[in-house]
N, C-alpha and C positions, 0 to 999 in steps of 0.2 A: 766937345768932340766925343769923348769917352761914352757920355750919356746918350749921344746920337747912335753911336755903334751899338750900344747895349740894347737901345729901343729897336734897332733894325734886326738884330740878333734875336730878340724876343719875339718880334713879329715873325720872323722866318720860322722860328721853332713852332709858334702857334699855328701857322699855316701848314706846316708839315704834319702837325698832330690832327689838324682838321682833315687834312687829306687822308691820313691814315684812317681816322674814323670813318670817313665817306667810303673808302675802299672795304673796310671790315662790314660796314652796313650794306653795301651792294652785294658782297659775296654771301653774307648771312642770308640775305633775302633770296638770293639765287639758290641757296641750298634748301631753304624752306619751300621755295616756288617748285623746284625740280622734284622734291620729295611729294609735294602734294599731288602730283599725277598718278601716285600709286594708291590714292584713297578710294578712287572709284573705277568701275569698269571701263568708262569712256569719259571724255570731257568736252567732245563735240557730238551734237546729236547725229550729224550725217553719218559718222564713221560706224555707228550702231547698225545701220541698214545694209551697208556694203557686203557684210559676211553673209547675212541672211539670203540675199540674192544669190551669192555665191554657193550657199548650201543647195538652193534650187537647182543650180548647175550640176554640181557633183554628187549630190545624194539622190536628187529626184531625176537627174538627167533631163531637165527642162531648160532650153535655152532661153535667154531674154527675149520677149517678156511674158512668157507663159506661166512663170510661177509668180513673180513679183515685177513691179515696174519701178524704175527710177531712171532719170534722164542722163545718167552718167553712160559712157561707153563701156561695153561689157567687161573689158580686161580688168577694170576696177574691182568688180565683184570676184573675179578669179584670184587676183593678187591678195585681196584681203581675206578671202576664205582660207587660202593657203597659209597665210600669215597666222590665223587664228589656230590652225591645225599644228603648225610648227612651233609656235610660242607658247609655253606652258602656263604662263601667268594670266590672270584675268584682269586684275586691277593693274593699270599702267601699261597694258598691252600696246596701245597705240602711241604711247609716249616711247616705248622701246622701239616701235616701226620708225618713228622720227629719228631716234639716235642712230638706228642702222643706216637710214637714208642719208643722215648727216656724215656718217663715216664714209659711205660710198661717195658722196659729194666731195668731201675732203680729200679723198684719195685720188680722184681723177683731176681735180682742180690743182691739187698739189703738183701732180705729174706735169701738167701744162704749164703752170706758172712758176715752177722750181721754188715753191714756198713750202714751208713747214706744213705737213698734213696735219699735225697735232694743233698746230696754232690755228689753222682754219676750222678745225672741228670745235676748239675751245670758243673761239669768236662766234661761230654759229649758235653754240648753245647759250653763251652768256647773254646775248642779245635776242634770244628767240622769242621773249615775250612781245617783241615789237609786231609779230605777225601771228601769233598763236602758233608758232611752229610745233611746239610739243604736242599739241591736239592730234597730230598724225593724220591730218586730211590729206586729199590726193596731191596736193601742192608739194608735199615733202618727197613724195615718188617722182613727181615731174622734175623737180629740181635735180634729183639724183640722176635721171635720164638725160636731161638737158646737159648736165656736166659730163656725162659719158659721150653725148653727142659732140660736145666742144673738144673733149680729148680725142676723139677719132677723127674728126674733120680736121683739126690742126695737125694731127700726126700724118695725115694723108699727104701733106706738103713736103714730108721728109722721108717717108718709106712706105712701101706697099700702097701706092696711091689708090689703085683701083679697088682693092679690097677693103680699105678704110672708108672709101667713099660709099661703097656698097653697103657696108655695116652702119654708117651714119644715116643713110636712108631707111635702114630697117629700124633704127632707134627712133627716127621721127615718126614712123608708122606706129610702133608700140607705144609710144608717148602720147601720140594723138589719140589712141584708143584707151587711155587712161583718162585723159581731159582734153577737150578739143582746144582749149586755150593755149596748151603747150604745142599743139600742132600749128596753131596760128603763129606763135612766137619762132618755132623753129623754121617754118616756111620762110619767113621774113629774114632771119638771120642767115639761112642757106643762101637766099638770093643775094644778100649783101656780101656774103663771103665769096661766092663765085665771081661777082663783079669786081671784088677787091683783088682777086687772085688771077688765075689763068682761066678765062671763060672759053672753054671749047666743047664740041659735041661729045667727045669721049668721055670727059670726066663727068659731065652732067648726065650721060646715059648710064654709067655706073651707079650714080646716085639714085636716079629714077628707077633703076632696076631693083635696087634695095628696097625702095618704097613699095613697089608694084608687087614684088615677090612676097614680102613680108605681110602686105595686106591680104594677099591670097591665103596665106597660112593663117592668119588671124580670123578670117571669115570662113574658112574651110568648113568647120562644124555646121554652119547655116547651109551649106549645100549638101553636107553628107546625111544629116539627120532630117528625117522626114517633117518634123514640127518645127524646124527653124525657118522662119520666114523672114528673110533679109530686108524685103520691102517694107513690111510691117514694123520691123525693128527700127528702121530709120523714120518711117512716117509718124510713129508714135512720138519718137524724140523731137521730130520737126514741130508736130502739132503741140507738144507740151512747152517746148522752149518758146514757141510763138506767144503762147498764152502766158507764160512765165516772164516775159520780157517786162522790164521795170517801166514805169510811166516816166514822162519827161522830167517830172518833179524829183522822182526818186534817183533817176540818172544824174541830175545836177547835183543832188545831196551826196550821191556816191563819189562823184568827181570831186566834190569840195572836200570830203574826207580824205580822199586819196591825196589831194594836193597839201592838206595839212600834215599828212604823215611824211610827204616827201620833203618838207621844210626841215625835218629833224635830220634827214640824210644830206642836206644841203653842204655842210662842211666837207663831207667826203667827196661829193660831186665836184665842188669847187677846186679841191686839191688834186682831183683826178684831172679836171680839164687844165689846170695850171701845170700840171706835170707833163702835158702834151702826150699822153700815153696813146691817144687814138692815132696819132701821127707816127708811132713807131712800128712795133712788130704786129703782124696780123692777128696774133692771139689776143692782143689788148683791144683790137678793134672788134673782135667777136665779142668779147666781154662787154664792151659799150653797147654793141648792138643788142645783145641779150637784154641788158638793163632797160633800154629805151623802148624796146619792142614789148617787153614784159610790162612796163608802165601802160603802153598803148593798149595791150590786151585787157589789163585790169580796167582801165577807163572804158573800153568799149563792151565790157561784160554787163554793164549797167546795174551791178551789185556791189555795194561798198562793204563787202564782208572782209573782215581783218585777215582771214586765212589766205585771201587772195593776194595779200601783200607779199607772201612768200615767194612769188614769182619773181619779184625784182629785189626782195630781201637777200637772197643768196648772192647774186652778183655785186650788189652793193657791199656786202661783207667781203666778198673776194677782193673788191677795190680797196677796201679798208686795210686788209692784210698786206696787200702789194705796197701800198702807201706807206705803211708801218715798216715793212721790211726794207724799203728804199730810202727811209728817212725823209719822205717828201710830204708828210701829213702836215700841211699848213695850219698853224694855230690849232693844236690839239684841245685846248681849252674850249674851243668852239663845239667840241662834241658833248659838253656838259648837258645841254638841253635833250639830246638824243639819250644819254645815260639816264637822266632824270625821268624821261618819258617811259624808258624800259623798266626802271625802278618802280613807278607807279603801276605800270601794266603788270609787273610781277605780283604786286600786293593784290590787285583786283583778281588776277587769276587764281590766287590761293584762296581768296574768299568764294569765287565761283566753284572751285574744285571740292571745297569743304561742303558747300551747298548741294553740289552733285552728288556727294557721298551720302548726305542725309536724304536727297530725293530717292536714291537707289534703294536705301533701307526702308523708306516708306513705301516704295512700290512693292516690296516683298516678292521678288520674282521666284523664290523657290516655292512659296505658298501658291503661286499662280500656276506653276508647273504642276504641282500636286493636283490642284483643282481641276485643270483642263486636260491634262494628260496628252494624248496624241489627237485630240479633236481639233478642227479647224476653228479659227477666231476671226470674227469680222470686226475691223477696227472702223469706228465711225469718228473720224477726225479727232483721234486721241493719240496718246504717246505710243509712238511706233517702236520705241527702243525695247519694249517688252518682247517683241518678236526675237530680239538678239538675247536678251537678259534671261528669259524664261524658255527660250527655245520653242516658241510657238510656231504653228502652221497657219499660214494665211488663208482666209476664206475667199478674199478679194484681192486681185492683182494691185489694185490703188489702195495700199495699206498705209503709205507714208503720210503722216499727218499734213493735211492741205493739198494732197495731190489730187483728190477727187474734185475739189472745188476748182483747181487750176486747169485740169483737163477737161471737165465738162461745163465749167462756168456755172451758169444759172440753173442747169439741169441736174446738177450734182445730186440733189435730195431724191430725185427720181430714181437714180441709180443705187442710192442706199435702200430705197423701198423695195426695189427689184431684188436686191440681196436678201432682204429681210423675209421677203415672201418664201424664199427658199429654206428658211428656217435654220440658220445656222445655229451650232449648239451653243456657241458663246459669243457674247458682243461686248465690245469695250467702248464706253462713252467717256467724254471729258468729265472731270469731276464737276458736279453742280450743272451739268451741261443742260439738263431740263429745267433746273430751277432758273438759271441766268439767261435763258432762251438762246444759248449758243447752238443748241440742236433743234432742229425743226420739230414743231409741236406734233405733226403726224407721225414723226419716227419715235418721239417719246411716248406718244399714245399706243402705239404699237408694241413697243418694248415693254411698258409698264403693264400691258394686258397679257402679254405671252412669255414674259421672261421674269425670274426673280433675281434680286440682288445677291451676289455672292461675297464680294469683297469692294471696299472703298479705299482708295489711296488718297490721304490728305495730311495736313498737318494738324495734329491734335491742339497745339498750343495757339494756332492761328487758322481755325477752320474756314475762315472767309478768304484765305489766300488761295487763289485759283492759278496754281502753276500750271504750265503745260506738260509737266511730267506726272500730274495726279489724274486719276482716272477712276471709273466705276466698272466693275466686272458683272456682267449679267449672264445668267444661265437659263436656257429654254425649259419652260415648265413641262413636266411629263404629262 
């Protein structure tokens, strides 16, 4: 009997030691992971482009898309430009944006669900690798605004109903003009909210008044400035998004990826359903609607990008915090696959961030700034982040890598040749673009005849490695 007790005690001690080691390993990885975001100026290619379009708005006074084109709503460029002006650091800038948005999200959700704001913030950060949250893409801003929306719309049931419904409508408009997916989510959440509460004309009118009045304010510059063509603004987006739509095969692959990620959240969802939260207070119903409609929006987007998962990651983490607070987290050990997935994702993110730092060093943006000066640069399907890193001026509004091909399809090379005939002073080509036939032969022939090579960005240790961040800079012959 004593031997049995001794063995059980030893086994318990061993399990506790293993658990301690796992906890230490996870937090150590998180420390390295979060620190790695300060190695490079950005970690998601998309975010490097938003401030450049914002620069066109604020410094050149050109509304989208007279300076540069991207298919996002124009408030994205406004917010990212302002953030880059306010936030002094270059490396880790967008990670700090994610932290600021996480703080805002935690504040409003903590208010609504009477939970510790710090606990929400810590949980959001600890498991952020699940959806590349620290990359600072538009989803982090959307999540913060949706949290504000949830705060206002639930508060409308207790006090200042009309004004809070009006402000909720305003938030919906602003969020929609940062990313259309959040507009889709909030429109469905709003409809479900009104159905579950008091559905009457006055309440809906105040809400719609907030939407309409804020949309008027948002698009007022297009009506005031003579070069702001709002019809062209929407038609260019529609044309691009129509061509950008995924194939049926890609959609199925994206949905499969989404389904696999949802499996890791299954323990949280099962505990949430078992706790019957949906059948209690309206605020829990709103959280449930947010999660479900975010999953639907991600599936309908047609693109299985990891950062899209931030849309449902935030409500899922809020569910986890509530379950933890209420002691209703059924079988906490079932979260082990989720934690392991986050652990592996953090390790992969560290590797990616280190590589991003190396790529930035090889791009040598300081030298490019010195060579180019204030001349406009034509980018032929190469690294667009140089416009952000080296503060370059675009020669062509379609300067984002792959944009010309998506927008003009089979005629895109004709558009490049049209630009080249106007003799831009500098041209950027993909590294080995003419050698690997990734650039049209007629374009290569024109450039080799009329331009000289100024700088090549590549890996000296592995010159055959053709990363999307490597490029060749050409200057017009005198």
